[in-house]
C-alpha positions as CSV (number, residue, x, y, z in Angstrom):
1,X,88.1,102.7,122.8
2,X,90.5,103.8,120.1
3,X,91.1,101.3,117.3
4,X,94.5,99.7,117.1
5,X,96.1,98.6,113.9
6,X,98.9,96.2,113.1
7,X,102.3,97.5,112.1
8,X,103.0,97.5,108.4
9,X,106.2,97.2,106.5
10,X,105.5,98.8,103.2
11,X,106.4,102.2,101.8
12,X,105.4,104.8,99.3
13,X,101.7,104.8,100.1
14,X,99.5,107.9,100.5
15,X,98.5,106.2,103.8
16,X,101.9,106.8,105.3
17,X,104.9,105.0,106.6
18,X,104.7,102.5,109.4
19,X,105.4,103.8,112.9
20,X,106.1,102.1,116.2
21,X,102.9,103.5,117.6
22,X,100.6,102.0,115.0
23,X,97.8,103.8,113.3
24,X,96.2,106.9,114.8
25,X,92.4,107.3,114.8
26,X,90.6,109.6,112.4
27,X,90.5,113.2,113.6
28,X,87.8,114.7,115.7
29,X,85.7,116.9,113.4
30,X,87.0,120.5,113.6
31,X,90.4,119.4,115.0
32,X,93.8,119.1,113.2
33,X,94.4,115.7,111.7
34,X,97.6,113.8,112.4
35,X,98.8,110.4,111.5
36,X,97.6,108.1,108.7
37,X,96.7,104.6,107.9
38,X,99.6,102.4,106.8
39,X,99.5,99.8,104.1
40,X,99.2,96.3,105.5
41,X,99.6,93.4,103.1
42,X,96.7,91.0,103.7
43,X,95.4,87.7,102.5
44,X,92.0,88.7,101.0
45,X,91.9,87.9,97.2
46,X,92.3,90.9,95.0
47,X,89.6,91.4,92.3
48,X,90.6,94.1,89.8
49,X,87.7,95.5,87.8
50,X,87.8,95.7,84.1
51,X,86.7,99.2,83.5
52,X,84.4,101.8,84.8
53,X,80.9,100.5,85.5
54,X,78.9,101.7,82.6
55,X,75.6,101.7,84.3
56,X,76.8,104.4,86.7
57,X,79.4,106.4,84.8
58,X,78.5,106.3,81.1
59,X,75.8,108.9,80.7
60,X,74.3,112.2,81.9
61,X,71.0,113.8,82.5
62,X,69.5,116.5,80.3
63,X,71.9,119.4,80.4
64,X,71.1,123.1,80.5
65,X,72.5,125.1,77.5
66,X,76.1,124.4,77.2
67,X,78.9,125.9,75.1
68,X,80.7,122.6,74.8
69,X,80.0,118.9,74.4
70,X,81.3,116.4,76.8
71,X,82.2,113.1,75.2
72,X,81.2,109.8,76.7
73,X,83.5,108.3,79.3
74,X,86.2,105.9,78.2
75,X,85.3,102.2,78.0
76,X,89.0,101.4,78.0
77,X,91.9,102.6,80.1
78,X,92.7,106.3,79.8
79,X,94.9,107.5,76.9
80,X,98.6,107.3,77.9
81,X,98.3,104.1,79.8
82,X,100.1,101.3,78.1
83,X,99.2,97.8,79.2
84,X,102.3,96.0,80.7
85,X,104.0,93.6,78.3
86,X,104.1,89.9,78.9
87,X,107.2,89.3,81.1
88,X,110.2,87.8,79.4
89,X,111.3,84.4,81.0
90,X,114.6,86.0,82.2
91,X,114.0,89.7,82.4
92,X,110.9,91.9,81.6
93,X,111.3,94.3,78.7
94,X,111.0,98.0,79.4
95,X,107.6,99.6,79.4
96,X,107.1,101.7,76.2
97,X,106.9,105.5,76.7
98,X,107.8,105.1,80.4
99,X,109.4,108.0,82.2
100,X,113.1,107.6,82.7
101,X,113.7,110.5,85.1
102,X,116.5,110.1,87.7
103,X,115.2,108.1,90.6
104,X,112.2,106.7,88.8
105,X,110.9,103.6,90.6
106,X,111.0,100.1,89.2
107,X,108.2,99.6,86.7
108,X,105.4,97.3,88.0
109,X,103.5,95.1,85.7
110,X,100.4,94.9,87.9
111,X,97.4,96.3,86.1
112,X,95.5,99.3,87.6
113,X,91.9,99.0,88.6
114,X,88.8,101.2,88.2
115,X,87.1,102.8,91.1
116,X,84.6,105.7,91.2
117,X,85.0,106.0,87.4
118,X,88.8,106.5,87.4
119,X,91.9,104.4,87.3
120,X,93.5,103.7,90.6
121,X,96.8,101.9,91.3
122,X,96.9,98.3,92.2
123,X,96.8,98.3,96.0
124,X,99.6,95.7,96.3
125,X,102.2,97.7,94.4
126,X,101.6,101.3,95.6
127,X,105.3,101.9,96.0
128,X,106.3,100.2,92.8
129,X,104.8,101.8,89.8
130,X,105.1,104.8,87.5
131,X,102.7,106.7,85.3
132,X,104.0,106.6,81.7
133,X,104.9,110.1,80.4
134,X,104.6,111.8,83.8
135,X,107.5,112.9,86.0
136,X,106.2,113.6,89.5
137,X,109.4,115.3,90.7
138,X,108.2,118.8,89.7
139,X,104.9,118.5,91.6
140,X,106.6,116.9,94.6
141,X,109.1,119.8,94.7
142,X,106.3,122.4,94.5
143,X,104.5,120.7,97.5
144,X,107.7,120.6,99.5
145,X,108.5,124.3,98.8
146,X,105.0,125.2,99.7
147,X,105.1,123.4,103.1
148,X,108.6,123.9,104.4
149,X,109.8,126.8,106.5
150,X,107.5,129.3,108.2
151,X,103.9,129.3,106.9
152,X,102.2,127.3,104.1
153,X,101.5,128.4,100.6
154,X,97.9,127.2,100.3
155,X,97.5,128.4,96.8
156,X,100.4,126.3,95.5
157,X,99.0,123.2,97.3
158,X,95.6,123.8,95.6
159,X,96.9,124.4,92.1
160,X,99.3,121.4,92.3
161,X,97.0,118.8,93.9
162,X,93.6,119.6,92.5
163,X,94.3,118.7,88.9
164,X,96.0,115.4,89.6
165,X,94.4,112.1,88.6
166,X,94.4,109.3,91.2
167,X,97.3,107.6,89.4
168,X,99.4,110.7,89.4
169,X,98.5,111.5,93.0
170,X,100.1,108.2,94.1
171,X,103.1,108.8,91.9
172,X,103.6,112.2,93.6
173,X,103.3,110.6,97.0
174,X,105.9,108.0,96.1
175,X,108.3,110.7,94.8
176,X,107.7,112.9,97.8
177,X,108.8,110.0,100.1
178,X,111.8,109.1,98.0
179,X,113.0,112.7,97.6
180,X,112.4,114.0,101.1
181,X,111.8,111.0,103.4
182,X,108.3,112.4,104.3
183,X,104.9,111.0,103.8
184,X,102.7,113.4,101.8
185,X,99.6,112.9,104.0
186,X,101.6,113.5,107.2
187,X,103.0,116.8,105.8
188,X,99.5,118.0,104.7
189,X,98.1,117.1,108.1
190,X,100.9,119.1,109.8
191,X,100.6,122.2,107.5
192,X,96.8,122.5,107.2
193,X,93.8,122.7,109.6
194,X,90.1,121.9,109.8
195,X,88.0,121.7,106.6
196,X,90.9,122.6,104.4
197,X,92.9,119.7,105.8
198,X,90.0,117.3,105.4
199,X,89.8,118.3,101.7
200,X,93.6,117.9,101.1
201,X,93.6,114.6,102.9
202,X,90.7,113.3,100.7
203,X,92.6,114.2,97.6
204,X,96.0,112.9,98.7
205,X,94.7,109.5,99.8
206,X,93.0,108.9,96.4
207,X,89.5,107.6,95.9
208,X,90.0,104.1,97.2
209,X,92.2,105.1,100.2
210,X,89.8,107.9,101.2
211,X,86.8,105.5,101.2
212,X,88.7,103.1,103.4
213,X,89.5,105.9,105.8
214,X,85.9,107.2,105.8
215,X,84.6,103.7,106.6
216,X,86.9,103.4,109.6
217,X,85.9,106.9,110.7
218,X,82.2,105.9,110.5
219,X,82.5,102.8,112.6
220,X,84.7,103.8,115.5
221,X,83.9,105.7,118.6
222,X,80.4,106.2,119.9
223,X,77.6,105.9,117.4
224,X,77.8,105.1,113.7
225,X,77.8,107.7,110.9
226,X,75.1,106.0,108.9
227,X,75.3,108.3,105.9
228,X,78.8,107.2,105.2
229,X,77.9,103.5,105.3
230,X,74.9,104.1,103.1
231,X,76.7,106.1,100.4
232,X,79.8,104.0,100.3
233,X,78.3,100.5,100.5
234,X,74.9,100.6,98.9
235,X,74.0,100.8,95.2
236,X,77.6,100.3,94.2
237,X,78.9,98.1,91.4
238,X,80.0,94.7,92.8
239,X,83.5,95.1,91.2
240,X,84.0,98.2,93.4
241,X,82.6,96.6,96.5
242,X,85.1,93.7,96.1
243,X,88.0,96.1,95.6
244,X,86.9,98.1,98.6
245,X,86.7,95.0,100.8
246,X,90.3,94.0,99.7
247,X,91.6,97.5,100.2
248,X,90.0,97.8,103.7
249,X,91.7,94.7,104.9
250,X,95.0,95.6,103.1
251,X,95.3,99.1,104.7
252,X,93.8,98.5,108.1
253,X,94.4,94.8,108.8
254,X,90.7,94.4,109.6
255,X,87.8,92.7,107.9
256,X,85.2,95.1,106.5
257,X,82.4,92.5,106.8
258,X,83.3,91.8,110.4
259,X,83.4,95.5,111.3
260,X,80.0,96.1,109.8
261,X,78.6,93.1,111.6
262,X,80.0,94.4,114.9
263,X,78.8,98.0,114.4
264,X,75.2,97.6,113.1
265,X,72.4,95.6,114.6
266,X,69.3,93.6,113.7
267,X,67.9,93.7,110.2
268,X,69.9,96.8,109.1
269,X,73.0,94.8,109.8
270,X,71.7,91.9,107.7
271,X,70.9,94.3,104.8
272,X,74.5,95.7,104.8
273,X,76.0,92.2,105.0
274,X,73.9,91.3,102.0
275,X,75.3,94.3,100.1
276,X,78.8,93.2,100.8
277,X,78.2,89.6,99.8
278,X,75.8,90.1,96.9
279,X,76.2,88.1,93.7
280,X,73.7,90.1,91.6
281,X,73.8,90.1,87.9
282,X,76.0,92.6,86.1
283,X,74.5,96.0,85.6
284,X,74.5,95.4,81.8
285,X,72.2,92.4,82.0
286,X,69.0,92.9,80.0
287,X,65.8,93.4,82.0
288,X,63.6,90.3,82.4
289,X,60.1,91.8,82.6
290,X,58.5,88.6,83.7
291,X,60.9,88.7,86.7
292,X,60.0,92.3,87.2
293,X,56.3,91.4,87.4
294,X,57.0,88.7,90.0
295,X,59.1,91.2,92.1
296,X,56.2,93.7,92.0
297,X,53.8,91.2,93.4
298,X,56.4,89.9,96.0
299,X,56.9,93.5,97.3
300,X,53.2,94.1,97.5
301,X,52.6,90.9,99.5
302,X,55.6,91.7,101.8
303,X,54.4,95.3,102.5
304,X,51.0,96.8,101.7
305,X,49.0,93.6,101.7
306,X,49.9,92.4,105.1
307,X,49.9,93.7,108.7
308,X,53.5,94.4,109.4
309,X,56.3,94.5,106.9
310,X,58.6,91.7,105.9
311,X,61.7,93.9,105.7
312,X,64.1,91.3,104.5
313,X,62.0,90.6,101.3
314,X,62.5,94.3,100.4
315,X,66.2,94.1,101.2
316,X,66.8,91.0,99.2
317,X,65.2,92.6,96.1
318,X,66.8,96.0,96.5
319,X,70.3,94.6,97.1
320,X,70.4,91.7,94.6
321,X,68.8,93.3,91.5
322,X,70.5,95.5,89.0
323,X,69.7,99.3,88.7
324,X,67.9,98.7,85.4
325,X,65.7,95.9,87.0
326,X,64.9,98.0,90.0
327,X,64.0,101.0,87.8
328,X,61.5,98.7,85.9
329,X,60.1,97.5,89.3
330,X,59.6,101.0,90.6
331,X,57.9,102.1,87.4
332,X,55.5,99.1,87.3
333,X,54.5,99.0,91.0
334,X,52.3,102.1,91.2
335,X,50.7,101.3,87.9
336,X,49.5,98.0,89.3
337,X,48.9,98.9,92.9
338,X,47.6,102.4,92.8
339,X,47.5,103.4,96.5
340,X,50.8,105.3,96.2
341,X,51.9,107.4,93.2
342,X,55.6,106.4,93.6
343,X,57.4,103.5,95.3
344,X,59.2,106.1,97.5
345,X,55.9,106.6,99.3
346,X,55.7,102.8,99.9
347,X,59.1,102.9,101.5
348,X,58.3,105.8,103.7
349,X,55.0,104.2,104.8
350,X,56.6,100.8,105.7
351,X,60.0,101.7,107.1
352,X,61.7,104.0,109.6
353,X,65.2,105.0,110.7
354,X,68.4,103.9,109.0
355,X,66.7,101.2,106.9
356,X,64.3,103.7,105.5
357,X,67.1,106.0,104.6
358,X,69.1,103.1,103.1
359,X,66.3,101.9,100.9
360,X,65.5,105.4,99.8
361,X,69.1,105.9,98.7
362,X,68.9,102.8,96.5
363,X,65.5,103.8,95.2
364,X,66.8,107.3,94.2
365,X,69.6,105.7,92.3
366,X,67.0,103.9,90.1
367,X,64.1,106.4,90.2
368,X,62.1,106.1,87.0
369,X,61.2,109.8,87.1
370,X,64.7,110.8,86.0
371,X,66.8,109.8,82.9
372,X,70.0,109.5,85.0
373,X,68.7,108.9,88.5
374,X,72.0,108.2,90.3
375,X,73.4,111.5,88.9
376,X,70.3,113.4,90.0
377,X,70.5,111.7,93.5
378,X,74.2,112.7,93.9
379,X,73.5,116.3,92.9
380,X,70.7,116.4,95.5
381,X,73.0,115.0,98.2
382,X,75.6,117.7,97.5
383,X,72.8,120.3,97.8
384,X,71.6,118.8,101.1
385,X,75.1,119.3,102.5
386,X,74.6,123.1,102.2
387,X,70.8,123.3,102.7
388,X,69.3,125.0,105.7
389,X,71.1,126.6,108.6
390,X,74.8,125.9,108.5
391,X,76.8,123.8,106.1
392,X,77.6,120.2,106.9
393,X,81.2,120.6,105.7
394,X,82.4,117.0,106.1
395,X,79.5,115.7,104.0
396,X,80.1,118.4,101.4
397,X,83.8,117.4,101.2
398,X,83.3,113.7,100.9
399,X,80.6,114.1,98.3
400,X,82.4,116.7,96.1
401,X,85.8,115.0,96.3
402,X,84.4,111.5,95.6
403,X,82.4,112.9,92.6
404,X,85.3,114.9,91.1
405,X,87.4,111.9,90.2
406,X,85.2,111.1,87.3
407,X,85.2,114.5,85.6
408,X,82.7,113.6,82.9
409,X,80.1,112.2,85.4
410,X,80.7,115.3,87.6
411,X,79.7,117.5,84.7
412,X,76.4,115.6,84.7
413,X,76.0,116.2,88.4
414,X,76.7,119.9,87.9
415,X,74.2,120.1,85.1
416,X,71.5,118.2,87.2
417,X,72.3,120.7,90.1
418,X,71.7,123.6,87.8
419,X,68.5,122.2,86.4
420,X,67.1,121.6,89.9
421,X,68.4,124.6,91.9
422,X,68.5,127.2,89.1
423,X,72.0,128.2,90.2
424,X,75.4,126.7,89.7
425,X,77.1,124.4,92.1
426,X,80.1,126.7,92.1
427,X,78.0,129.7,93.1
428,X,76.5,127.8,96.0
429,X,79.8,126.4,97.2
430,X,81.3,129.9,97.0
431,X,78.5,131.3,99.1
432,X,78.6,128.6,101.8
433,X,82.4,128.2,102.3
434,X,85.4,130.4,102.9
435,X,89.2,130.7,102.8
436,X,91.5,128.1,101.3
437,X,88.8,125.5,101.8
438,X,86.5,127.4,99.5
439,X,89.3,127.9,96.9
440,X,90.1,124.2,96.8
441,X,86.4,123.1,96.4
442,X,85.9,125.7,93.7
443,X,89.1,124.5,91.9
444,X,87.7,120.9,92.0
445,X,84.3,121.9,90.7
446,X,85.4,124.5,88.1
447,X,88.1,122.3,86.5
448,X,86.2,119.1,86.2
449,X,85.5,119.7,82.5
450,X,89.3,119.6,81.9
451,X,91.1,116.3,81.4
452,X,93.0,115.7,84.5
453,X,96.7,116.2,84.0
């Protein structure tokens, strides 16, 4: 059964304008994509995060020889963003350095949030904000000229969209709607096909909107795309999980927790519901090694020591402990209980199916063998998209596009890829893809060292 969505009454979103027919379903792989999710104002509380989660985005693995040095990521909002002033009792003062181009939208005082290591617009004011110092009219005009008339200029779309930050992408979508009465995502759907269209849509919807769309795509129709649920919902900072829950309800009119509960079953369902409701300590909390020692013993008693595995004991520890704590547990376990040389072997011995894959995903994000395990894990996932016979293009797209938003962290992923595969990520993508789809992925991977304009 196709999903139905409530009508919406907002404008200016990369998700599209409301229509009388509601929301269309995500496309069938390999088919043209049409329609888009519409913003739907909801009642879930909004929890803006206070900056990029440092435990995931602040450092990189050992790099191969480089000709340049990448500075650490910002711990404060990007340069150029000016915090909104305190509103005047009668009338808010103008935002300093704000663009004053003709047709610029009213300035919103809602603060942006952080998601996937980059600033994203506040989901409740998508149609009501500007990016200080940036006039999106020129980029909107380029996109319009590249898509109107007979044929589409793919090169212009690539060169215009690929360098944009998430904030500027939304500003372009707003301007495109205001100037031409067209939704950016709808136009891209109409003017592109197949993998190239998937990649354009991923960019145009922005990091948060694309994750919402992927989750709906994963949980409708026959079967569940388990890799999407695992990569989007597990081993994530809780600030991002809370934002994703709010955005999912806001854009689709549905409850993410309810959809996960309806789509999964048995103990795997319980694990994912734990992940969506966790109250684990912040990732920056110092490691309590006495607690680590207790967890090592608890895991042993729930797995190796007994006949049959107490799966929920494993899930509770994996979900509710910080990456630093888990890293210490995974390091200490094989030193005390020597049957297995790594905790990954414990997981493979005790679990099967989706739960095994989910626990291994969490483990690889805290693997004590690597200095930056989550970066190494993500580099390996990108490689697995292209490994073997045939390229799993949709996996490659969501992994590359989601990674590219944080250009500093993506440089770490590229370095880890080179260190492991002895070839560059760009070379492998160029070998496994073709056409405008290849050009766009290469533009994303080759330009990540540049500050997004």
